[in-house]
N, C-alpha and C positions, 0 to 999 in steps of 0.2 A: 372884360371876357368874353368873348358870343358864347351861347351855350352850346353843347355836341350836339349833333344831328344825328337822329335815330330816324329811321322808315318802316313802318310796319306796312304793309299790306292787307287793307279790309278793317281800317281801324273804324268805321262805322258801322260794321257787322256784328259779330258774335265773339268769340274767342279777342279777336285782334281789339275789339274796342275796350276791353280787361287792359290787354298789354298797352294800348297807349296811353289808358288813367293812369298806370304805372310809372310808365315814363314820364308823362306832363308833371307826377306828385314830384317826381324824382330831379325837376328843373330841365329835361333834356327837351330841345327845340323837335318839333317831332314836323312830320311829313309821313301822311298815307299814299300808298298805290290803290286805285281802288275804281269798279266797274259802276259804281256807285255813287258817287261824287256828290249827288242831290238826295241822298238820304238824310233824314232827319237823326241829327247825334247832338248829346249832351256836351260837346265841345265847344261850340262857340268860335269864334276866329283865333283859336288857340293851336290850332292842326292844319294846314297846309294839304291842300286834296290836289293831286296832278293823275294823269291816267295809267291804267297799268295796260299798257297800250302793247301787246306782247307783237301785232306784227310790225314796231316803228323800236327794233333792237337799240337805236342810237337816241333815240328820245327818252329810252326806258332807263338806258346808263345813265341820260344827262340827270334825270329824274332823283340819283341815285349816288350821282357824284356828290362827294366830300360825306359821306354818311359813316358814322362810327359803325351802326352795324344796322344792319337788316332781319328782321322778324316777318318769316314769312309764312301766315296761315292760310293760302289759296290752295283752292284745293274743290273738289268736287263730290258730292257723296253717291251719285248713280248715273250711270248713262241714260241721258233724255234729251231727245230734241236737237240744240242746239250745242250741249254741253257734254261731255265726254271723260272717262279717264283716260285714252288716251293724248287726247287734246290737253288736259288737264297736265299731263307729264312734257309733252310739246313744250308748253308754253312756262313751266316750270325752269325747263334747262335753259330757257331762252333767259328767265329771270337768271338762274344764276351765272350765267356768260354774263349781263348786262353789271350783276353787280361787281365779276373779276374785274372787267374791263373800268368802271367806274372806281375801283380799286377800294370797295368796301372792305372793312377792318372784320369783320364778324358778321357772320349770318347763325342765326338761328332759326330753325328748320322744323315745323308740326310736322310729326310722320304720324305713326301708326304702331301700337304694340304687335310685335312679331313679324313685321314685312318678309316678305320671302319672294327670289327671282324666281323661282319656283312655285309658285303659290299660283293654281288655276283661278283665284277672284284677284280679278283688276285692281281692286284697291289694295290690297297688299304686295302684287306684283310691283302695282306701281311706284307705291311708295318706296317699294328697297332700288327699282330703277332710281329714285331720284336723288334716296340718301347715297349711292355709291357712286353716280356724278359729284354730288356735293362732298365726296371723303376725296374723289380725286382732282378736284377742282384747282386744289390749291390755297384755295381759301380756310381762313380760321373757320370752325366749325362748332355748332353746338345743336344734337338733333335729339326732340324731345320726341318719345313717344308714348303719347297716351291713351287708353283708354275708351270707357263711356265718359263723356263731358257731362256734368249737370250744372246747371244755374237757370236765374230766371227765364231767360230768353231760350231755354234751350228746346231741341222739339222731341228729339226719342221718350226722356223722363215726361213730360208736360204729355204726350201722345198716349203713354202707359197709360196715366191718370183718367184721363178723358174716358178713355177704355172701361176704366174701372169704375167710374162714376156711372154709365151708363148702360152697363151690361151687368146682369147676374153673376156671371161666369168669368172668368178668364181664360185662355186656352193658352199653352205654354207647348214649345216642338218639341216631340218628345218628353224624356222626364226631367225637362230643367234643371238639371245637376251642372250644368256648364259653365262656370263661374266668370263674376265679372270685378271688376277694381273700378269702381266710378270715383273719379277727381274733379274737384270743384274746378269750373274756368277760371275765380280767381287766383287757385293755385297754380294752374300753369300759366298764368301770366306774371306770377310772381319766379316762378322757374325761369323762365323766357327772360326777363329782367336781369337776372342772377346772373344767368349763362351769357348775357348780351357783354356782361362787363370783365368777364372772365377772355383769358385768352384759349387757353389749352381747350384742345380738341375735347368733345364729352359726346359720350350716346347715353340718354339718361330717362330709364324707363318711367315717365309720368303718371304712375297709380296713388289712386286714392289710399286712407289708411285702411280701411274694410275691406274683404273679401266676400261677395255674396254668391251664391248659387243663383242661379234667374228666377228659381220658382223664390227664394227665400227675399230678392228683391223687388219681386210683385208682392210677396206680402208685407214688406216691410212697408212699402208704398200703399197700399190697401190701408194697415192698420193705421197709418199716419193721417189717411182722410177719412178715416172711420167708415171703409169700404171695404170692409173684409168678404172679398168672395171666393167662391169654391174653385180652386187652380184644378183644369182639367187638365191631363196631356193629351195631344193631338198630333197626328203626321202631322212630319214639316211640310208638304204638299198640299195638304188641308188650310193650315195656319198661312202660308202664301196668300190661298184661295179667297178667304177669307178677308187679306189686307189688302186683295186688289180689289175686292166688291168696295169695302169700304173706302179707301183709295178713289176710287172712279167715283163713289158718292158725294167723294169733299173733292174731287179736282187734282187730287196729289197723288204720289206714290207711296203708302202707308209703311210699308216694307219691300225689301226685294229678296229675291233665291238668293242671292249672293250677299246680302246680308244676314240672312238666316242660316248661311253656310258657315259662313265667317263664327257667327257668336255660338253655334252648335258643336263647331271644331274644338273650343276653347282659345280663342286667337285673343280675346280681350280679359286675358291674367296671364302673368307673369311673376316669377320665384325672384323677384328683385325687391327690396326692400322699400317702401312707403316713401312716395317722395312730397305727399300731400299731407295736409293736416285736418282739413274739414271732414267731417263723416258727416256721409248721405243720411245716415239714418237721422239724425239730430237735425240736417238742415231740411229733410222733409218735414221733421213735424213740425219745425217753423214755419214753412211755407205752405202749407195743408189748405189753408183757404182759398188762398190764390191756384194753386199747379191742378191741370187739368178742367179751369172753370169753361175755356177754348178750344179747339183743335188747332193745331199750329201746322200750318200747308208749309212743306218745302218749298214746291212751286211758287207759291203764293210770294214767297219771299224771292225767288229767281225773276218773276215778273213785276211786279213791284218796288222800284228801284228810287222811292222815294220815301215811302213808310220805317221810321225805325223799328227794329223787330221788337214785336210785344213779348 
């Protein structure tokens, strides 16, 4: 009897890699849809790679045919050059329709906490558009709504650690009292694989077991690194300007105005019970020696389609 086929977008990237590993451990046959088929990865020949060809929906549907479940991690963090939130929405809609035409039994889609069609932030409104489309598609679905992910290949937490290692003070936007509930990337992967095995339509707030104010998260990370810096409140516009300068020096985008607005508006926190079990405070202490040693560039990952995520 042949193994059940599952399809993951971006299995050679970040969250998709953790989902892929769990599916392989469960004995599934695995295929990835990817824009980076040459990217280094730890799976050898265990995963078949096919292109994420949104411009060829028939080929996309053929790559999904026979799949028990599709795990969709595809998205973009911000608008830049040739990638935009609006295009990510269009492409994701093409993917959902291809899954429907291919007869995929189940779609597990990674969204964001507190999506809203009326949000002025394209990240949150775009995710809301996709949730609505998936719900109305007729496909069996599970929607996972993570807040901040953390893990060894993470960008945000690593770069906060990088700043703590290199600067004598750390600036937070405003009072820093807005909350967030970070979830470990493998906890998200576990939720995804469990949801892929179900049939009931579900929406899950994928949040970790600890809730921090932003100030508390920075303090926790600084303590783990042995870099307890003074935390200084600064106006959001000044924080963005400093981030823009540092980003330019690194050839990257450190943070965007929209990300600051989403963070300070409390959109990365919910009242749901925890869905993950890995405590950020313990994980940070365990990985303190490696966190923030090098800056991690979002744009470098976009441009370099061969290197594994560091």
